N, C-alpha and C positions, 0 to 999 in steps of 0.2 A: 415540477412538470417541465420547467425550462431545461433541466439537466439533460433530458433526452436529446436536445438540439445542440448541446455544447460539444462540438467536434469540428473537424475539417471535412468539408463536403465538396466533391468534384462534380460539376455538371456532366450528366451522361445522356440526357434527352431534353429536347425543347420542342414544344408544339405551339404553333400560332403566335410566337413571340414577335414576329415582324408586324402582324396586324395589331397586336397590343401596343407596340411602340408607335406605330402610325396613328392609332387612336389618341395617343397622348400628345401628338404633334412633333414627335422626334423626326428630324430630317433624314433624307435618303442615305447620305454617306454614313451617318452615325448608326442607322439601322443596319446597314450592311456589315459594319464592324460588329455590332451586337449579335447578329445572327451567327457569325463564325467564331466568336470568342467563347471559350469554354472556361469560365471562371471557377476558382476555388473559393468557397465561402467558409469562413472560420467564425464560429459563434462561441462566445465565452462569457463568463461573468467576472466582473471586477468590483468586488464589494457589492453594493446595491445597484450597480449598473449592468446592463446588457451591452456587450460589444459585438458588433457584426462587421467583419472585415471581408471585403470582396477583392480578390487578387486575380489579376489577368495580365496578359501581355499588353492589352489595350490601356488599362487604367487600374489603379489600386484605390479603394476607398475604405474609410473606417467611420462607423457610427457608434457612439457610446451614449446611452441614455438610460434613465430609470423607467421601469414599466409605468405607463400611464401618464408620463410627463412629456410635453412637447419638446422638440429638440431641433438643432441645426443639422443640415445634411447637404452633402454634395453627392448626387447620384452618378452612377457610371456613365450615363448619357449626358453628363456635364450640366445638370441642373444645379445651380448654386443657391444655397439657402443662407441668408444672412439675417440676423436679428435686427429689427428696427422697432424699438419700443417693445410691445408685446406681439408684434406682427413679424412674419417671416417673409422676406421679399425674395423671389426667385427669378433668375434670368435664364432663359433657355436660348442657347445659340445653336441654330441649325443651319446647315449648308444645303442650299437647293442645288438642283442639277446645273443651273447656270453659274454656280459659284458665288452667288450673292448671299449675304448674311441676313437672316431674319431674326429679330429680337422680340421676344415676348416676355412680359412681366406679369406675375400674378402672386397673390398672397398664399403661402403654403403653411400648413400646420401638420407636423408629423408626430406620430406616437407609436410606441411599441405596447402590446398588451398580450395577455394570455387569455384565450377564450376556450375554456375547457382544456383539452390537450393540444390546442393549436396556438402557435406563435404568430401573432398578427402585427403587421406593419401597415398603418393607415396614413395616407396623405390626403389632406383636404385643402381645396383652394377654390375661390370664385364659385361657391356652391357645388363644386364637383368633388368626387372622392374616388380614390383608387385604393385597393387593398391588396397586400401581398400576404397570403395566408400559407404558413408553413405547417406541415404535419408529418409525422413519421408513419410510414406505411411499409411493412415488410422490411424493416431495417433501412429503408431509403427515406430521404427527406424530399417530399413533394411540395412544391410551391405553386399555388394557384394565384395568378395575377388577374384582377378584374377591373375594367374601366368601361363605363357606359355600354354594357352588354357585350363587350369583347373580353374573352377569357384566353389566357395563355397558361400552359402548364409546363413547369421546368422540374426535372427530376435529378436529384443528386445522390451519389453514393459516397460513403465514407472514404476519405482520401488516405 
């Protein structure tokens, strides 16, 4: 099932992404960059691991993990995940309009999974959860991002 996702994908449409980022607590400046950035996402398999690379002029990230296992991650909005025992500590640095830095820490657990024909990336912290659900529709990869009732949809075509 994961084979259908293994390709290079270029973002072609994005709906409600600013509101989704805002709901996560992403700062204004980073949201503005996120809105205009058109990343390419490369999904592949390396043995028993899934590799997801996000490439853009803003930032490149790479995640490699087995399905169903928790992993470290640095997100494109600069959320850093570091292992501390069995917990993952995340620091979000956001810039406010007055150029002050706001630092927020929380425990994050990330996993990849397949739910039927959907490739799901789940992040959990402080009793909260966000899901990035990817599915193939009409040859395009459609990613739905959900957090606390806010949904964004990002559509990708093969690059």
